[in-house]
N, CA, C and O atoms as a GROMACS GRO file, in nm:
protein
  408
    1MET      N    1   9.723  13.520   2.619
    1MET     CA    2   9.757  13.426   2.514
    1MET      C    3   9.905  13.437   2.484
    1MET      O    4   9.960  13.547   2.476
    2HIS      N    5   9.969  13.323   2.467
    2HIS     CA    6  10.112  13.319   2.436
    2HIS      C    7  10.135  13.364   2.292
    2HIS      O    8  10.071  13.315   2.199
    3GLU      N    9  10.225  13.457   2.275
    3GLU     CA   10  10.258  13.506   2.141
    3GLU      C   11  10.359  13.412   2.076
    3GLU      O   12  10.464  13.382   2.134
    4LEU      N   13  10.327  13.366   1.958
    4LEU     CA   14  10.416  13.278   1.882
    4LEU      C   15  10.487  13.359   1.775
    4LEU      O   16  10.428  13.446   1.712
    5ASP      N   17  10.614  13.329   1.756
    5ASP     CA   18  10.681  13.391   1.642
    5ASP      C   19  10.648  13.309   1.517
    5ASP      O   20  10.589  13.202   1.526
    6ASP      N   21  10.685  13.360   1.401
    6ASP     CA   22  10.650  13.295   1.275
    6ASP      C   23  10.703  13.153   1.266
    6ASP      O   24  10.634  13.064   1.217
    7GLU      N   25  10.824  13.131   1.314
    7GLU     CA   26  10.884  12.998   1.308
    7GLU      C   27  10.809  12.900   1.400
    7GLU      O   28  10.782  12.787   1.361
    8GLN      N   29  10.776  12.944   1.520
    8GLN     CA   30  10.700  12.857   1.611
    8GLN      C   31  10.563  12.824   1.552
    8GLN      O   32  10.520  12.708   1.555
    9ARG      N   33  10.496  12.923   1.498
    9ARG     CA   34  10.364  12.902   1.439
    9ARG      C   35  10.374  12.802   1.325
    9ARG      O   36  10.294  12.709   1.316
   10ARG      N   37  10.472  12.820   1.238
   10ARG     CA   38  10.492  12.728   1.125
   10ARG      C   39  10.518  12.587   1.174
   10ARG      O   40  10.460  12.492   1.122
   11ASP      N   41  10.605  12.572   1.274
   11ASP     CA   42  10.639  12.440   1.326
   11ASP      C   43  10.518  12.372   1.389
   11ASP      O   44  10.498  12.252   1.371
   12LEU      N   45  10.439  12.448   1.463
   12LEU     CA   46  10.320  12.390   1.526
   12LEU      C   47  10.213  12.355   1.423
   12LEU      O   48  10.148  12.251   1.433
   13GLU      N   49  10.195  12.442   1.324
   13GLU     CA   50  10.100  12.410   1.217
   13GLU      C   51  10.144  12.286   1.140
   13GLU      O   52  10.061  12.202   1.106
   14ALA      N   53  10.273  12.274   1.113
   14ALA     CA   54  10.325  12.156   1.044
   14ALA      C   55  10.303  12.030   1.126
   14ALA      O   56  10.265  11.926   1.072
   15ALA      N   57  10.326  12.038   1.256
   15ALA     CA   58  10.305  11.922   1.344
   15ALA      C   59  10.158  11.882   1.346
   15ALA      O   60  10.125  11.764   1.343
   16ALA      N   61  10.068  11.981   1.351
   16ALA     CA   62   9.925  11.951   1.350
   16ALA      C   63   9.884  11.889   1.216
   16ALA      O   64   9.803  11.797   1.214
   17PHE      N   65   9.939  11.937   1.107
   17PHE     CA   66   9.909  11.881   0.975
   17PHE      C   67   9.960  11.737   0.966
   17PHE      O   68   9.889  11.650   0.916
   18ARG      N   69  10.080  11.712   1.013
   18ARG     CA   70  10.133  11.574   1.012
   18ARG      C   71  10.044  11.483   1.094
   18ARG      O   72  10.021  11.368   1.056
   19ARG      N   73   9.994  11.531   1.207
   19ARG     CA   74   9.904  11.451   1.291
   19ARG      C   75   9.772  11.425   1.220
   19ARG      O   76   9.717  11.315   1.229
   20LEU      N   77   9.720  11.524   1.149
   20LEU     CA   78   9.598  11.504   1.071
   20LEU      C   79   9.620  11.396   0.965
   20LEU      O   80   9.536  11.308   0.949
   21LEU      N   81   9.732  11.403   0.893
   21LEU     CA   82   9.760  11.301   0.792
   21LEU      C   83   9.770  11.163   0.856
   21LEU      O   84   9.715  11.067   0.803
   22GLU      N   85   9.838  11.152   0.968
   22GLU     CA   86   9.850  11.025   1.038
   22GLU      C   87   9.712  10.972   1.076
   22GLU      O   88   9.684  10.853   1.059
   23HIS      N   89   9.628  11.059   1.127
   23HIS     CA   90   9.493  11.020   1.167
   23HIS      C   91   9.415  10.969   1.046
   23HIS      O   92   9.350  10.864   1.054
   24LEU      N   93   9.419  11.041   0.935
   24LEU     CA   94   9.346  11.000   0.816
   24LEU      C   95   9.400  10.871   0.757
   24LEU      O   96   9.325  10.792   0.700
   25ARG      N   97   9.530  10.849   0.769
   25ARG     CA   98   9.588  10.723   0.720
   25ARG      C   99   9.544  10.605   0.804
   25ARG      O  100   9.527  10.494   0.752
   26LEU      N  101   9.524  10.627   0.933
   26LEU     CA  102   9.475  10.520   1.021
   26LEU      C  103   9.326  10.495   1.002
   26LEU      O  104   9.280  10.382   1.016
   27ARG      N  105   9.251  10.598   0.970
   27ARG     CA  106   9.105  10.587   0.957
   27ARG      C  107   9.064  10.560   0.812
   27ARG      O  108   8.990  10.637   0.751
   28THR      N  109   9.115  10.449   0.760
   28THR     CA  110   9.080  10.412   0.623
   28THR      C  111   8.933  10.376   0.609
   28THR      O  112   8.881  10.368   0.497
   29ASP      N  113   8.865  10.353   0.721
   29ASP     CA  114   8.722  10.325   0.716
   29ASP      C  115   8.642  10.449   0.679
   29ASP      O  116   8.528  10.438   0.632
   30VAL      N  117   8.698  10.565   0.699
   30VAL     CA  118   8.631  10.690   0.663
   30VAL      C  119   8.665  10.720   0.517
   30VAL      O  120   8.780  10.749   0.482
   31GLN      N  121   8.564  10.713   0.435
   31GLN     CA  122   8.581  10.734   0.292
   31GLN      C  123   8.585  10.884   0.261
   31GLN      O  124   8.534  10.966   0.336
   32ASN      N  125   8.647  10.917   0.148
   32ASN     CA  126   8.654  11.057   0.107
   32ASN      C  127   8.516  11.118   0.091
   32ASN      O  128   8.495  11.234   0.127
   33ILE      N  129   8.422  11.042   0.038
   33ILE     CA  130   8.287  11.098   0.019
   33ILE      C  131   8.223  11.130   0.155
   33ILE      O  132   8.146  11.225   0.166
   34ASP      N  133   8.255  11.051   0.258
   34ASP     CA  134   8.205  11.081   0.392
   34ASP      C  135   8.263  11.213   0.442
   34ASP      O  136   8.191  11.296   0.497
   35LEU      N  137   8.393  11.232   0.422
   35LEU     CA  138   8.457  11.357   0.461
   35LEU      C  139   8.397  11.475   0.386
   35LEU      O  140   8.367  11.579   0.445
   36MET      N  141   8.379  11.459   0.255
   36MET     CA  142   8.323  11.568   0.175
   36MET      C  143   8.181  11.602   0.220
   36MET      O  144   8.146  11.719   0.234
   37ASN      N  145   8.101  11.500   0.242
   37ASN     CA  146   7.962  11.524   0.280
   37ASN      C  147   7.951  11.587   0.418
   37ASN      O  148   7.859  11.666   0.443
   38LEU      N  149   8.042  11.554   0.506
   38LEU     CA  150   8.036  11.607   0.642
   38LEU      C  151   8.111  11.740   0.656
   38LEU      O  152   8.059  11.834   0.716
   39ALA      N  153   8.232  11.746   0.602
   39ALA     CA  154   8.319  11.860   0.629
   39ALA      C  155   8.348  11.949   0.508
   39ALA      O  156   8.400  12.059   0.524
   40GLY      N  157   8.314  11.901   0.389
   40GLY     CA  158   8.338  11.982   0.271
   40GLY      C  159   8.481  11.975   0.218
   40GLY      O  160   8.518  12.054   0.131
   41PHE      N  161   8.560  11.881   0.268
   41PHE     CA  162   8.694  11.857   0.215
   41PHE      C  163   8.729  11.711   0.239
   41PHE      O  164   8.666  11.644   0.321
   42CYS      N  165   8.830  11.663   0.165
   42CYS     CA  166   8.871  11.524   0.181
   42CYS      C  167   9.022  11.514   0.161
   42CYS      O  168   9.092  11.615   0.152
   43ARG      N  169   9.071  11.393   0.156
   43ARG     CA  170   9.214  11.371   0.138
   43ARG      C  171   9.263  11.431   0.006
   43ARG      O  172   9.372  11.487   0.000
   44ASN      N  173   9.181  11.420  -0.098
   44ASN     CA  174   9.221  11.477  -0.227
   44ASN      C  175   9.230  11.630  -0.218
   44ASN      O  176   9.319  11.690  -0.278
   45CYS      N  177   9.139  11.691  -0.145
   45CYS     CA  178   9.147  11.836  -0.125
   45CYS      C  179   9.279  11.872  -0.057
   45CYS      O  180   9.347  11.966  -0.098
   46LEU      N  181   9.315  11.797   0.046
   46LEU     CA  182   9.441  11.824   0.116
   46LEU      C  183   9.559  11.812   0.020
   46LEU      O  184   9.651  11.893   0.024
   47SER      N  185   9.556  11.710  -0.065
   47SER     CA  186   9.668  11.695  -0.160
   47SER      C  187   9.670  11.809  -0.260
   47SER      O  188   9.777  11.854  -0.300
   48ASN      N  189   9.552  11.857  -0.301
   48ASN     CA  190   9.548  11.972  -0.392
   48ASN      C  191   9.603  12.096  -0.324
   48ASN      O  192   9.679  12.172  -0.384
   49TRP      N  193   9.564  12.119  -0.198
   49TRP     CA  194   9.613  12.235  -0.124
   49TRP      C  195   9.764  12.226  -0.105
   49TRP      O  196   9.834  12.327  -0.113
   50TYR      N  197   9.813  12.106  -0.080
   50TYR     CA  198   9.957  12.086  -0.065
   50TYR      C  199  10.028  12.123  -0.196
   50TYR      O  200  10.130  12.192  -0.196
   51GLY      N  201   9.972  12.077  -0.307
   51GLY     CA  202  10.029  12.109  -0.438
   51GLY      C  203  10.027  12.258  -0.466
   51GLY      O  204  10.123  12.312  -0.522
   52GLU      N  205   9.918  12.326  -0.429
   52GLU     CA  206   9.910  12.471  -0.448
   52GLU      C  207  10.015  12.543  -0.364
   52GLU      O  208  10.076  12.639  -0.411
   53ALA      N  209  10.035  12.496  -0.241
   53ALA     CA  210  10.137  12.557  -0.155
   53ALA      C  211  10.276  12.534  -0.213
   53ALA      O  212  10.361  12.622  -0.212
   54ALA      N  213  10.298  12.413  -0.264
   54ALA     CA  214  10.428  12.382  -0.326
   54ALA      C  215  10.452  12.473  -0.446
   54ALA      O  216  10.560  12.530  -0.461
   55ALA      N  217  10.352  12.486  -0.532
   55ALA     CA  218  10.366  12.571  -0.650
   55ALA      C  219  10.394  12.716  -0.611
   55ALA      O  220  10.477  12.782  -0.673
   56ALA      N  221  10.326  12.764  -0.508
   56ALA     CA  222  10.348  12.901  -0.461
   56ALA      C  223  10.490  12.921  -0.410
   56ALA      O  224  10.544  13.032  -0.414
   57ALA      N  225  10.550  12.812  -0.360
   57ALA     CA  226  10.687  12.818  -0.310
   57ALA      C  227  10.790  12.785  -0.419
   57ALA      O  228  10.910  12.778  -0.392
   58GLY      N  229  10.742  12.764  -0.542
   58GLY     CA  230  10.832  12.734  -0.653
   58GLY      C  231  10.877  12.588  -0.658
   58GLY      O  232  10.977  12.557  -0.721
   59VAL      N  233  10.802  12.500  -0.592
   59VAL     CA  234  10.835  12.357  -0.590
   59VAL      C  235  10.738  12.286  -0.683
   59VAL      O  236  10.616  12.298  -0.668
   60ASP      N  237  10.791  12.212  -0.779
   60ASP     CA  238  10.709  12.144  -0.878
   60ASP      C  239  10.679  12.002  -0.832
   60ASP      O  240  10.765  11.914  -0.842
   61LEU      N  241  10.558  11.980  -0.782
   61LEU     CA  242  10.513  11.847  -0.742
   61LEU      C  243  10.393  11.809  -0.827
   61LEU      O  244  10.303  11.890  -0.849
   62SER      N  245  10.392  11.685  -0.873
   62SER     CA  246  10.279  11.638  -0.952
   62SER      C  247  10.161  11.604  -0.862
   62SER      O  248  10.177  11.590  -0.741
   63LYS      N  249  10.045  11.589  -0.922
   63LYS     CA  250   9.926  11.548  -0.848
   63LYS      C  251   9.950  11.412  -0.782
   63LYS      O  252   9.909  11.390  -0.668
   64GLU      N  253  10.015  11.321  -0.854
   64GLU     CA  254  10.044  11.189  -0.798
   64GLU      C  255  10.137  11.200  -0.676
   64GLU      O  256  10.119  11.129  -0.578
   65GLU      N  257  10.235  11.289  -0.683
   65GLU     CA  258  10.328  11.307  -0.571
   65GLU      C  259  10.257  11.364  -0.449
   65GLU      O  260  10.279  11.318  -0.337
   66THR      N  261  10.172  11.464  -0.470
   66THR     CA  262  10.104  11.522  -0.354
   66THR      C  263  10.004  11.425  -0.294
   66THR      O  264   9.986  11.422  -0.172
   67ARG      N  265   9.939  11.346  -0.377
   67ARG     CA  266   9.848  11.245  -0.323
   67ARG      C  267   9.924  11.140  -0.242
   67ARG      O  268   9.876  11.097  -0.137
   68GLU      N  269  10.040  11.099  -0.290
   68GLU     CA  270  10.119  11.002  -0.214
   68GLU      C  271  10.163  11.059  -0.080
   68GLU      O  272  10.169  10.987   0.019
   69ILE      N  273  10.195  11.187  -0.077
   69ILE     CA  274  10.231  11.253   0.050
   69ILE      C  275  10.114  11.246   0.148
   69ILE      O  276  10.133  11.215   0.265
   70VAL      N  277   9.994  11.274   0.100
   70VAL     CA  278   9.876  11.276   0.186
   70VAL      C  279   9.832  11.134   0.224
   70VAL      O  280   9.805  11.107   0.341
   71TYR      N  281   9.825  11.046   0.128
   71TYR     CA  282   9.775  10.910   0.153
   71TYR      C  283   9.879  10.818   0.218
   71TYR      O  284   9.843  10.718   0.279
   72GLY      N  285  10.007  10.853   0.205
   72GLY     CA  286  10.112  10.767   0.262
   72GLY      C  287  10.146  10.649   0.172
   72GLY      O  288  10.220  10.560   0.213
   73MET      N  289  10.092  10.648   0.052
   73MET     CA  290  10.116  10.544  -0.047
   73MET      C  291  10.062  10.596  -0.180
   73MET      O  292   9.989  10.695  -0.182
   74PRO      N  293  10.097  10.531  -0.290
   74PRO     CA  294  10.039  10.574  -0.418
   74PRO      C  295   9.886  10.569  -0.411
   74PRO      O  296   9.828  10.478  -0.352
   75TYR      N  297   9.822  10.667  -0.472
   75TYR     CA  298   9.677  10.680  -0.466
   75TYR      C  299   9.608  10.554  -0.518
   75TYR      O  300   9.511  10.507  -0.458
   76ALA      N  301   9.656  10.498  -0.629
   76ALA     CA  302   9.594  10.378  -0.685
   76ALA      C  303   9.598  10.262  -0.585
   76ALA      O  304   9.504  10.183  -0.576
   77GLU      N  305   9.707  10.252  -0.510
   77GLU     CA  306   9.719  10.148  -0.408
   77GLU      C  307   9.618  10.171  -0.296
   77GLU      O  308   9.553  10.077  -0.251
   78TRP      N  309   9.604  10.296  -0.251
   78TRP     CA  310   9.506  10.327  -0.146
   78TRP      C  311   9.365  10.293  -0.195
   78TRP      O  312   9.286  10.234  -0.121
   79GLN      N  313   9.334  10.331  -0.318
   79GLN     CA  314   9.201  10.302  -0.372
   79GLN      C  315   9.175  10.151  -0.371
   79GLN      O  316   9.068  10.107  -0.329
   80GLN      N  317   9.272  10.074  -0.417
   80GLN     CA  318   9.256   9.929  -0.424
   80GLN      C  319   9.236   9.869  -0.285
   80GLN      O  320   9.152   9.780  -0.267
   81LYS      N  321   9.312   9.917  -0.187
   81LYS     CA  322   9.306   9.861  -0.052
   81LYS      C  323   9.186   9.909   0.029
   81LYS      O  324   9.130   9.832   0.108
   82HIS      N  325   9.146  10.035   0.011
   82HIS     CA  326   9.054  10.097   0.107
   82HIS      C  327   8.927  10.159   0.050
   82HIS      O  328   8.829  10.174   0.123
   83GLN      N  329   8.926  10.195  -0.077
   83GLN     CA  330   8.808  10.266  -0.129
   83GLN      C  331   8.694  10.169  -0.153
   83GLN      O  332   8.711  10.062  -0.212
   84LYS      N  333   8.577  10.209  -0.107
   84LYS     CA  334   8.456  10.131  -0.126
   84LYS      C  335   8.359  10.208  -0.215
   84LYS      O  336   8.366  10.330  -0.225
   85GLU      N  337   8.271  10.135  -0.280
   85GLU     CA  338   8.170  10.198  -0.364
   85GLU      C  339   8.075  10.280  -0.275
   85GLU      O  340   8.024  10.229  -0.175
   86ALA      N  341   8.053  10.402  -0.312
   86ALA     CA  342   7.962  10.488  -0.236
   86ALA      C  343   7.818  10.454  -0.271
   86ALA      O  344   7.786  10.425  -0.386
   87SER      N  345   7.734  10.458  -0.171
   87SER     CA  346   7.591  10.431  -0.193
   87SER      C  347   7.531  10.542  -0.278
   87SER      O  348   7.586  10.652  -0.289
   88ALA      N  349   7.418  10.512  -0.338
   88ALA     CA  350   7.347  10.613  -0.418
   88ALA      C  351   7.311  10.734  -0.333
   88ALA      O  352   7.316  10.848  -0.380
   89ALA      N  353   7.273  10.709  -0.207
   89ALA     CA  354   7.238  10.820  -0.118
   89ALA      C  355   7.359  10.909  -0.090
   89ALA      O  356   7.346  11.032  -0.091
   90LYS      N  357   7.475  10.850  -0.066
   90LYS     CA  358   7.596  10.930  -0.041
   90LYS      C  359   7.636  11.008  -0.166
   90LYS      O  360   7.677  11.123  -0.157
   91GLN      N  361   7.623  10.945  -0.283
   91GLN     CA  362   7.656  11.013  -0.408
   91GLN      C  363   7.562  11.131  -0.433
   91GLN      O  364   7.605  11.238  -0.476
   92ALA      N  365   7.433  11.111  -0.406
   92ALA     CA  366   7.335  11.219  -0.423
   92ALA      C  367   7.363  11.334  -0.327
   92ALA      O  368   7.356  11.450  -0.365
   93GLU      N  369   7.396  11.301  -0.202
   93GLU     CA  370   7.429  11.405  -0.104
   93GLU      C  371   7.552  11.483  -0.150
   93GLU      O  372   7.555  11.605  -0.139
   94PHE      N  373   7.652  11.411  -0.200
   94PHE     CA  374   7.773  11.476  -0.249
   94PHE      C  375   7.740  11.573  -0.362
   94PHE      O  376   7.786  11.687  -0.362
   95GLU      N  377   7.662  11.527  -0.458
   95GLU     CA  378   7.627  11.612  -0.572
   95GLU      C  379   7.551  11.736  -0.528
   95GLU      O  380   7.569  11.844  -0.585
   96ALA      N  381   7.467  11.721  -0.429
   96ALA     CA  382   7.388  11.835  -0.381
   96ALA      C  383   7.472  11.935  -0.302
   96ALA      O  384   7.442  12.054  -0.302
   97ARG      N  385   7.576  11.886  -0.236
   97ARG     CA  386   7.651  11.971  -0.142
   97ARG      C  387   7.792  12.005  -0.185
   97ARG      O  388   7.855  12.092  -0.125
   98ARG      N  389   7.844  11.940  -0.288
   98ARG     CA  390   7.986  11.955  -0.320
   98ARG      C  391   8.020  12.097  -0.360
   98ARG      O  392   7.941  12.166  -0.425
   99PRO      N  393   8.139  12.140  -0.320
   99PRO     CA  394   8.185  12.274  -0.362
   99PRO      C  395   8.203  12.276  -0.513
   99PRO      O  396   8.256  12.180  -0.571
  100ARG      N  397   8.160  12.380  -0.574
  100ARG     CA  398   8.169  12.389  -0.721
  100ARG      C  399   8.302  12.443  -0.769
  100ARG      O  400   8.326  12.448  -0.890
  101ASP      N  401   8.390  12.484  -0.677
  101ASP     CA  402   8.520  12.539  -0.717
  101ASP      C  403   8.631  12.435  -0.709
  101ASP      O  404   8.748  12.471  -0.722
  102HIS      N  405   8.599  12.307  -0.689
  102HIS     CA  406   8.701  12.202  -0.684
  102HIS      C  407   8.713  12.133  -0.816
  102HIS      O  408   8.794  12.042  -0.832
   0.00000   0.00000   0.00000
């Protein structure tokens, strides 16, 4: 296995994260509740994790700022353009499976 130094690892992780964001921005058909029910995280989780990392680094970013970074637009705009009402079945699945620490 190729040994990566800290800078290479950071750069590759950042590139993979940027690609994940790009993918999620293109896949507006995949709703956050679908992501939560399948994988246990969603776009909002990513924005929260981004905000936690920023805070740990001494960078003050608001929830709105981190969501815009993840969504590629203001959250309210994304909701208006792409968010659909979740079915009762999806909502029930979410309630049964959602992490309680979020």
